[in-house]
N, C-alpha and C positions, 0 to 999 in steps of 0.2 A: 522495485523490479516488478514487471507485470508477467503473469502467466495466463494462458488461454482461459477463457471463461468456463466455469463448471457450475451448472445450475444447482446441483445438489449441495455443493460446498457453499455457494452464495446464500442459498436459503437457510443453511445451517449456521450462518453468521460470519463466514469468511469475509474479510474486507474486499469491497468491490470498487474499482475505479474506472473512469472512462479511458479511452485510448490516449487522450491528452493529459491523463494523470489526475483528473478531478475526482474527489471522493463521491460515491453514490450513497445516498441516505435513504433508509426506509424501503429497500427493495422488497417487493411482494409479488407473489404469483396470484393473479386474479383468476376467478373461476369463469373466465371468458373463453370462448372457442375461437376467437380471432387469431390472426397471425402474430399479434403483439400482446401477449398476456402478462408480461412483466411490467411493473410500474414502479417508479421511484423518483427521487429528486436528486439533482446534481448540485454539489457544493457551489455556492456563489450564485445560485439561480433559484427563483421562487416558483418556477413552473414544475409541473409533474410530467414526466416523460414515460414513454412505453418502449419496450424492446421485445424482440423475438426470444424464444427459449434458448437460442444459441448465443444470446447476448448482442446480436446485431441490431443496429438502430434503423438501417435502411433495408429495403428488400433485396438489393443486389450488390451494391458497392460498399466499400469501407467508409467509415465516418469517424470523426473525432469523438462521437458519443457512443461508439461501440464499447461493450463491457469487457473487463478483464479482472482477474483476481489480483489483488495487491499483495505481494510478498515482501515483507520487510527485509532489507539488506542488512546483514550483520557484518560489521567491520571487525576484522581481526587486527589487533595491535600487537606488534612484537616489541617488547621492551628489551633494550640492550642492557649491558652490564652497567650498573650505576656505580660511579666512582665516588664513594664517600671518603673523607679524610680519615686517616687512622688516628687513634688516640695520641700517638707520639706527634703526628703532624699538627694536631689541634693544640697540643701543649706548646709546641715550637712556635706556633702562630699566635700564642698568648690568647687563645680562645677560652672562655670560661665554660667549663663543662660540669 
């Protein structure tokens, strides 16, 4: 699950992904004064990319390289009542106990 990009959380180590779900590796804030001071690598790619502090990849429109925080989804499993045989049923079935 993706949440909106948060620069402080990302720099503190929160997992970051692109809009299309690829993991971003080594995200750093460069001491540059330009419009795109964030730099990092995208999983499966050997290039270094830059982003705005907002996580945007392009100046005006959305892009598959826009940044998001990656929030793991925790699945809840509800177990039903398990029906184990009783001791009497096991003896009647000639099961060795």
